[in-house]
VMD Tcl script that builds the backbone (N, CA, C; Angstrom):
set m [mol new atoms 330]
animate dup $m
set s [atomselect $m all]
$s set {name element resname resid chain x y z} {
  {N N MET 1 A 23.174 31.208 -22.694}
  {CA C MET 1 A 23.701 31.242 -21.469}
  {C C MET 1 A 23.574 29.440 -21.101}
  {N N LEU 2 A 24.901 28.814 -20.832}
  {CA C LEU 2 A 24.885 27.190 -21.036}
  {C C LEU 2 A 24.638 26.852 -19.436}
  {N N THR 3 A 24.057 26.170 -19.311}
  {CA C THR 3 A 23.680 25.810 -17.464}
  {C C THR 3 A 23.976 23.832 -17.861}
  {N N ALA 4 A 24.361 23.776 -16.530}
  {CA C ALA 4 A 24.718 22.380 -16.846}
  {C C ALA 4 A 23.523 21.245 -15.713}
  {N N PRO 5 A 23.414 20.257 -16.271}
  {CA C PRO 5 A 22.464 19.587 -15.746}
  {C C PRO 5 A 22.491 19.110 -14.497}
  {N N PRO 6 A 21.528 19.215 -13.928}
  {CA C PRO 6 A 21.529 19.103 -12.379}
  {C C PRO 6 A 22.086 18.006 -11.943}
  {N N PRO 7 A 22.661 17.761 -10.691}
  {CA C PRO 7 A 23.486 15.817 -10.635}
  {C C PRO 7 A 22.778 15.208 -10.176}
  {N N ARG 8 A 23.087 14.451 -10.681}
  {CA C ARG 8 A 22.154 12.789 -10.655}
  {C C ARG 8 A 22.444 12.611 -8.608}
  {N N ILE 9 A 21.424 12.518 -8.233}
  {CA C ILE 9 A 21.284 11.887 -7.302}
  {C C ILE 9 A 21.342 10.624 -6.857}
  {N N ALA 10 A 22.610 9.693 -6.461}
  {CA C ALA 10 A 22.278 8.093 -6.064}
  {C C ALA 10 A 21.100 7.795 -4.933}
  {N N PRO 11 A 20.882 7.105 -5.510}
  {CA C PRO 11 A 19.560 6.467 -4.155}
  {C C PRO 11 A 19.870 6.066 -3.194}
  {N N SER 12 A 20.231 6.591 -1.830}
  {CA C SER 12 A 20.156 5.938 -0.929}
  {C C SER 12 A 19.354 4.681 -0.244}
  {N N CYS 13 A 18.216 4.535 -0.951}
  {CA C CYS 13 A 17.651 3.521 0.499}
  {C C CYS 13 A 16.673 2.736 -1.186}
  {N N TRP 14 A 16.534 1.236 -1.010}
  {CA C TRP 14 A 15.841 0.994 -1.721}
  {C C TRP 14 A 14.512 0.366 -0.561}
  {N N ALA 15 A 13.182 0.412 -1.433}
  {CA C ALA 15 A 11.827 0.053 -0.845}
  {C C ALA 15 A 11.127 -1.304 -1.845}
  {N N GLU 16 A 10.315 -1.906 -0.744}
  {CA C GLU 16 A 9.768 -3.201 -1.797}
  {C C GLU 16 A 8.703 -3.716 -0.983}
  {N N ALA 17 A 7.720 -4.167 -1.746}
  {CA C ALA 17 A 6.305 -5.103 -0.756}
  {C C ALA 17 A 6.723 -6.287 -1.650}
  {N N LEU 18 A 6.666 -7.348 -0.718}
  {CA C LEU 18 A 6.353 -8.621 -1.100}
  {C C LEU 18 A 4.999 -9.364 -0.518}
  {N N ALA 19 A 4.716 -10.195 -1.243}
  {CA C ALA 19 A 3.461 -11.199 -0.612}
  {C C ALA 19 A 3.949 -12.494 -0.552}
  {N N TYR 20 A 4.445 -13.407 0.374}
  {CA C TYR 20 A 4.449 -14.388 0.661}
  {C C TYR 20 A 3.087 -15.327 0.693}
  {N N LEU 21 A 3.095 -16.513 -0.254}
  {CA C LEU 21 A 2.560 -17.731 -0.087}
  {C C LEU 21 A 2.579 -18.929 0.677}
  {N N PRO 22 A 2.644 -18.891 2.379}
  {CA C PRO 22 A 2.482 -20.179 2.622}
  {C C PRO 22 A 2.382 -21.324 2.558}
  {N N ALA 23 A 1.243 -21.762 2.129}
  {CA C ALA 23 A 0.441 -22.823 1.299}
  {C C ALA 23 A 1.407 -23.010 -0.106}
  {N N GLU 24 A 2.025 -22.257 -0.961}
  {CA C GLU 24 A 2.951 -22.517 -2.204}
  {C C GLU 24 A 4.172 -22.423 -2.074}
  {N N HIS 25 A 4.302 -21.818 -0.908}
  {CA C HIS 25 A 6.148 -21.501 -0.990}
  {C C HIS 25 A 6.321 -20.466 -2.281}
  {N N ARG 26 A 5.626 -19.457 -2.274}
  {CA C ARG 26 A 5.965 -18.564 -3.378}
  {C C ARG 26 A 5.610 -16.978 -3.181}
  {N N THR 27 A 7.148 -16.374 -3.208}
  {CA C THR 27 A 6.482 -14.937 -3.193}
  {C C THR 27 A 6.662 -14.249 -4.456}
  {N N ILE 28 A 5.245 -13.318 -4.405}
  {CA C ILE 28 A 4.891 -12.208 -5.367}
  {C C ILE 28 A 5.811 -10.968 -4.832}
  {N N PRO 29 A 6.150 -10.476 -5.596}
  {CA C PRO 29 A 6.657 -9.250 -6.013}
  {C C PRO 29 A 5.336 -8.363 -6.102}
  {N N LEU 30 A 5.144 -7.034 -5.291}
  {CA C LEU 30 A 4.173 -6.021 -5.265}
  {C C LEU 30 A 4.905 -4.475 -5.498}
  {N N GLY 31 A 5.974 -5.019 -5.971}
  {CA C GLY 31 A 6.622 -3.144 -6.323}
  {C C GLY 31 A 7.487 -2.920 -5.353}
  {N N SER 32 A 8.679 -2.399 -5.728}
  {CA C SER 32 A 9.622 -1.473 -5.491}
  {C C SER 32 A 10.433 -0.296 -6.074}
  {N N ARG 33 A 10.856 0.431 -5.468}
  {CA C ARG 33 A 11.358 1.476 -5.340}
  {C C ARG 33 A 12.939 2.020 -4.941}
  {N N GLN 34 A 13.736 2.672 -5.826}
  {CA C GLN 34 A 14.734 3.251 -5.229}
  {C C GLN 34 A 14.205 4.733 -4.718}
  {N N ALA 35 A 14.910 5.138 -3.547}
  {CA C ALA 35 A 14.441 6.562 -2.908}
  {C C ALA 35 A 16.083 7.036 -2.269}
  {N N THR 36 A 15.936 8.193 -2.897}
  {CA C THR 36 A 17.172 9.212 -2.932}
  {C C THR 36 A 17.134 9.638 -1.048}
  {N N THR 37 A 16.018 9.333 -0.094}
  {CA C THR 37 A 15.953 9.587 1.092}
  {C C THR 37 A 15.537 8.466 2.057}
  {N N PRO 38 A 15.663 8.109 3.248}
  {CA C PRO 38 A 14.654 7.346 4.012}
  {C C PRO 38 A 13.517 7.813 4.004}
  {N N ARG 39 A 13.001 9.008 4.533}
  {CA C ARG 39 A 12.009 9.576 4.150}
  {C C ARG 39 A 11.212 9.269 3.221}
  {N N LEU 40 A 11.525 9.240 1.566}
  {CA C LEU 40 A 10.814 8.783 0.936}
  {C C LEU 40 A 10.918 7.539 0.540}
  {N N ALA 41 A 11.607 6.586 1.112}
  {CA C ALA 41 A 11.620 5.530 1.070}
  {C C ALA 41 A 10.145 4.816 2.320}
  {N N LEU 42 A 10.393 5.549 3.344}
  {CA C LEU 42 A 8.979 5.184 4.194}
  {C C LEU 42 A 7.554 5.632 3.517}
  {N N ARG 43 A 7.460 6.880 2.702}
  {CA C ARG 43 A 6.571 7.392 2.308}
  {C C ARG 43 A 5.821 6.434 0.893}
  {N N TRP 44 A 6.991 5.900 0.458}
  {CA C TRP 44 A 6.541 4.877 -0.281}
  {C C TRP 44 A 6.192 3.388 0.090}
  {N N LEU 45 A 6.399 2.961 1.426}
  {CA C LEU 45 A 5.950 2.117 2.337}
  {C C LEU 45 A 4.700 2.283 2.297}
  {N N ARG 46 A 4.368 3.638 3.287}
  {CA C ARG 46 A 3.031 3.641 3.611}
  {C C ARG 46 A 2.132 4.133 2.509}
  {N N HIS 47 A 2.577 4.340 0.991}
  {CA C HIS 47 A 1.524 4.241 0.027}
  {C C HIS 47 A 1.309 2.765 -0.264}
  {N N ARG 48 A 2.443 1.534 -0.736}
  {CA C ARG 48 A 1.715 0.347 -0.854}
  {C C ARG 48 A 1.176 -0.526 0.597}
  {N N ALA 49 A 1.326 0.174 1.661}
  {CA C ALA 49 A 0.375 -0.189 2.739}
  {C C ALA 49 A -0.586 0.286 2.270}
  {N N ALA 50 A -1.132 1.431 1.826}
  {CA C ALA 50 A -2.817 1.572 1.862}
  {C C ALA 50 A -3.051 0.830 0.678}
  {N N HIS 51 A -2.496 0.479 0.047}
  {CA C HIS 51 A -3.097 -0.368 -1.213}
  {C C HIS 51 A -3.288 -1.779 -1.257}
  {N N ILE 52 A -2.340 -2.601 -0.175}
  {CA C ILE 52 A -2.720 -3.469 0.450}
  {C C ILE 52 A -3.929 -3.714 0.992}
  {N N ALA 53 A -3.955 -2.582 2.365}
  {CA C ALA 53 A -5.046 -2.426 3.336}
  {C C ALA 53 A -6.763 -2.224 2.183}
  {N N ASP 54 A -6.223 -1.857 1.316}
  {CA C ASP 54 A -7.626 -1.300 0.487}
  {C C ASP 54 A -8.432 -3.012 -0.095}
  {N N GLN 55 A -7.105 -3.777 -0.339}
  {CA C GLN 55 A -7.817 -5.020 -1.232}
  {C C GLN 55 A -7.854 -6.174 0.149}
  {N N LEU 56 A -7.742 -5.946 1.177}
  {CA C LEU 56 A -7.790 -6.731 1.991}
  {C C LEU 56 A -9.499 -6.562 3.017}
  {N N ASP 57 A -9.624 -7.638 3.335}
  {CA C ASP 57 A -10.804 -7.772 4.090}
  {C C ASP 57 A -10.865 -6.814 5.568}
  {N N PRO 58 A -11.824 -5.820 5.910}
  {CA C PRO 58 A -11.604 -4.918 6.917}
  {C C PRO 58 A -11.059 -5.538 8.136}
  {N N TRP 59 A -11.791 -6.587 8.527}
  {CA C TRP 59 A -10.787 -7.284 9.630}
  {C C TRP 59 A -9.496 -7.565 9.784}
  {N N GLU 60 A -9.322 -7.581 8.322}
  {CA C GLU 60 A -7.422 -8.447 8.151}
  {C C GLU 60 A -6.833 -6.863 7.860}
  {N N ALA 61 A -7.527 -5.851 7.445}
  {CA C ALA 61 A -6.904 -4.645 7.174}
  {C C ALA 61 A -6.234 -3.815 8.214}
  {N N GLY 62 A -7.237 -4.125 9.339}
  {CA C GLY 62 A -6.656 -3.444 10.732}
  {C C GLY 62 A -5.204 -2.883 11.151}
  {N N PRO 63 A -4.898 -4.382 11.511}
  {CA C PRO 63 A -3.536 -3.904 11.545}
  {C C PRO 63 A -2.313 -3.166 10.748}
  {N N VAL 64 A -2.790 -3.396 9.509}
  {CA C VAL 64 A -2.441 -2.299 8.423}
  {C C VAL 64 A -2.845 -1.258 8.760}
  {N N ARG 65 A -4.045 -1.015 8.650}
  {CA C ARG 65 A -4.024 0.566 8.451}
  {C C ARG 65 A -3.854 1.106 9.839}
  {N N HIS 66 A -3.595 0.409 11.329}
  {CA C HIS 66 A -3.340 1.086 12.239}
  {C C HIS 66 A -1.569 1.430 12.391}
  {N N TRP 67 A -0.693 0.750 11.525}
  {CA C TRP 67 A 0.499 1.247 11.185}
  {C C TRP 67 A 0.795 2.304 9.976}
  {N N LEU 68 A -0.430 2.480 9.393}
  {CA C LEU 68 A -0.649 4.287 8.539}
  {C C LEU 68 A -0.474 4.893 9.607}
  {N N HIS 69 A -1.546 4.719 10.724}
  {CA C HIS 69 A -1.868 5.925 11.170}
  {C C HIS 69 A -0.410 5.579 12.641}
  {N N ASP 70 A 0.156 5.103 12.777}
  {CA C ASP 70 A 1.155 4.881 13.910}
  {C C ASP 70 A 2.765 5.908 13.579}
  {N N HIS 71 A 2.525 7.246 14.024}
  {CA C HIS 71 A 3.291 7.915 13.867}
  {C C HIS 71 A 4.737 7.589 14.394}
  {N N ALA 72 A 4.657 7.005 15.596}
  {CA C ALA 72 A 5.998 6.775 16.394}
  {C C ALA 72 A 6.238 5.990 16.015}
  {N N GLU 73 A 5.835 4.822 14.746}
  {CA C GLU 73 A 6.604 3.691 14.051}
  {C C GLU 73 A 7.055 4.467 13.250}
  {N N HIS 74 A 6.619 5.267 12.857}
  {CA C HIS 74 A 7.289 5.766 11.337}
  {C C HIS 74 A 8.419 6.558 11.622}
  {N N GLU 75 A 8.570 7.490 13.024}
  {CA C GLU 75 A 9.636 7.560 13.627}
  {C C GLU 75 A 10.816 7.302 13.675}
  {N N HIS 76 A 10.396 5.874 14.280}
  {CA C HIS 76 A 11.197 4.996 15.107}
  {C C HIS 76 A 12.092 3.954 13.022}
  {N N ALA 77 A 10.656 3.754 12.537}
  {CA C ALA 77 A 11.525 3.028 10.680}
  {C C ALA 77 A 12.513 4.320 10.629}
  {N N LEU 78 A 11.857 5.956 10.502}
  {CA C LEU 78 A 12.968 6.753 10.092}
  {C C LEU 78 A 14.517 6.946 10.568}
  {N N ALA 79 A 14.707 6.528 12.141}
  {CA C ALA 79 A 15.671 6.632 13.034}
  {C C ALA 79 A 16.226 5.717 12.484}
  {N N VAL 80 A 15.974 4.331 12.185}
  {CA C VAL 80 A 16.597 2.879 11.358}
  {C C VAL 80 A 17.297 3.581 9.980}
  {N N LEU 81 A 16.333 3.947 9.536}
  {CA C LEU 81 A 16.547 3.840 7.971}
  {C C LEU 81 A 18.015 4.955 7.830}
  {N N THR 82 A 17.784 6.159 8.273}
  {CA C THR 82 A 18.649 6.968 8.383}
  {C C THR 82 A 20.277 6.989 9.096}
  {N N ARG 83 A 19.871 5.721 9.975}
  {CA C ARG 83 A 21.272 5.001 10.824}
  {C C ARG 83 A 21.595 3.653 9.506}
  {N N GLY 84 A 21.291 3.757 8.765}
  {CA C GLY 84 A 21.892 2.684 7.599}
  {C C GLY 84 A 21.138 1.118 7.786}
  {N N GLY 85 A 20.212 1.288 8.702}
  {CA C GLY 85 A 19.549 -0.330 8.683}
  {C C GLY 85 A 18.620 -0.224 8.132}
  {N N SER 86 A 18.076 -1.627 8.043}
  {CA C SER 86 A 16.491 -2.051 7.097}
  {C C SER 86 A 15.136 -2.252 8.475}
  {N N TYR 87 A 14.732 -1.795 7.834}
  {CA C TYR 87 A 13.007 -1.927 8.346}
  {C C TYR 87 A 11.745 -2.958 7.608}
  {N N THR 88 A 11.322 -3.753 8.709}
  {CA C THR 88 A 10.414 -4.322 7.467}
  {C C THR 88 A 9.334 -4.345 8.509}
  {N N PHE 89 A 7.698 -3.984 8.227}
  {CA C PHE 89 A 6.479 -4.084 8.560}
  {C C PHE 89 A 5.815 -5.464 8.142}
  {N N THR 90 A 5.035 -6.398 8.531}
  {CA C THR 90 A 4.595 -7.492 8.167}
  {C C THR 90 A 3.492 -7.858 8.488}
  {N N ALA 91 A 1.839 -7.798 7.624}
  {CA C ALA 91 A 0.912 -8.008 7.816}
  {C C ALA 91 A 0.400 -9.393 7.902}
  {N N PHE 92 A -0.524 -10.114 8.203}
  {CA C PHE 92 A -1.038 -11.449 8.001}
  {C C PHE 92 A -2.525 -11.611 7.288}
  {N N ASP 93 A -2.785 -12.175 6.372}
  {CA C ASP 93 A -4.336 -12.404 5.981}
  {C C ASP 93 A -4.319 -14.075 6.397}
  {N N ASP 94 A -5.535 -14.479 5.818}
  {CA C ASP 94 A -5.610 -15.946 6.039}
  {C C ASP 94 A -4.553 -16.277 4.884}
  {N N SER 95 A -4.426 -16.206 4.196}
  {CA C SER 95 A -3.037 -16.830 2.696}
  {C C SER 95 A -2.108 -16.344 2.813}
  {N N ALA 96 A -1.769 -14.830 3.258}
  {CA C ALA 96 A -0.587 -14.744 2.537}
  {C C ALA 96 A -0.046 -13.621 3.675}
  {N N ARG 97 A 1.421 -13.363 3.735}
  {CA C ARG 97 A 2.326 -12.908 4.530}
  {C C ARG 97 A 2.341 -11.771 3.807}
  {N N TYR 98 A 2.425 -10.356 3.689}
  {CA C TYR 98 A 2.604 -9.064 3.096}
  {C C TYR 98 A 3.578 -8.209 4.014}
  {N N LEU 99 A 5.088 -7.861 3.574}
  {CA C LEU 99 A 6.017 -7.945 3.799}
  {C C LEU 99 A 6.228 -6.614 2.703}
  {N N LEU 100 A 6.594 -5.697 3.835}
  {CA C LEU 100 A 6.746 -4.131 4.041}
  {C C LEU 100 A 8.336 -3.986 3.947}
  {N N THR 101 A 9.452 -3.262 3.420}
  {CA C THR 101 A 11.061 -3.099 3.908}
  {C C THR 101 A 11.719 -2.599 2.886}
  {N N ALA 102 A 12.421 -1.718 3.964}
  {CA C ALA 102 A 13.239 -0.344 3.346}
  {C C ALA 102 A 14.906 -1.017 3.919}
  {N N GLY 103 A 15.742 -0.093 3.203}
  {CA C GLY 103 A 16.866 -0.207 3.606}
  {C C GLY 103 A 17.666 0.109 2.892}
  {N N PRO 104 A 19.195 0.074 2.570}
  {CA C PRO 104 A 20.177 0.487 2.243}
  {C C PRO 104 A 20.178 0.343 0.860}
  {N N ALA 105 A 20.116 1.267 -0.278}
  {CA C ALA 105 A 20.476 0.985 -1.165}
  {C C ALA 105 A 21.640 0.666 -1.985}
  {N N HIS 106 A 21.885 -0.809 -2.591}
  {CA C HIS 106 A 23.293 -1.188 -3.249}
  {C C HIS 106 A 23.646 -0.786 -4.293}
  {N N PRO 107 A 24.924 -0.435 -4.309}
  {CA C PRO 107 A 25.502 -0.355 -5.836}
  {C C PRO 107 A 25.245 -1.045 -6.911}
  {N N GLN 108 A 24.878 -0.708 -8.304}
  {CA C GLN 108 A 24.561 -1.282 -9.464}
  {C C GLN 108 A 26.037 -2.813 -9.619}
  {N N GLY 109 A 25.498 -3.337 -9.689}
  {CA C GLY 109 A 26.057 -4.595 -10.104}
  {C C GLY 109 A 26.373 -5.400 -8.631}
  {N N HIS 110 A 25.841 -5.408 -7.874}
  {CA C HIS 110 A 26.314 -5.687 -6.527}
  {C C HIS 110 A 24.981 -6.335 -5.886}
}
mol reanalyze $m
mol bondsrecalc $m
mol representation Tube
mol addrep $m
């Protein structure tokens, strides 16, 4: 019996995490991911936020940990992404800004 390979699902979202060091005017990529759905993009952002929070001092990690448990904010982010918009959560510490962003995936070559 011949079976066809499963159809390739094009990513609908792009998610990334960045650290911006204002004193150095430098941006450091902390990872990125293509996702087939807005929900998977948000899940990846939450996963990266947990990693970032684990590396911050406890008092600086507070806002990130709050965001990780803010279900209303996650529903808002999901609604924005589902409509094709972009969503960003930003956290700060003494030396950096951490940006967790998701939005529509762009076709290859654009």
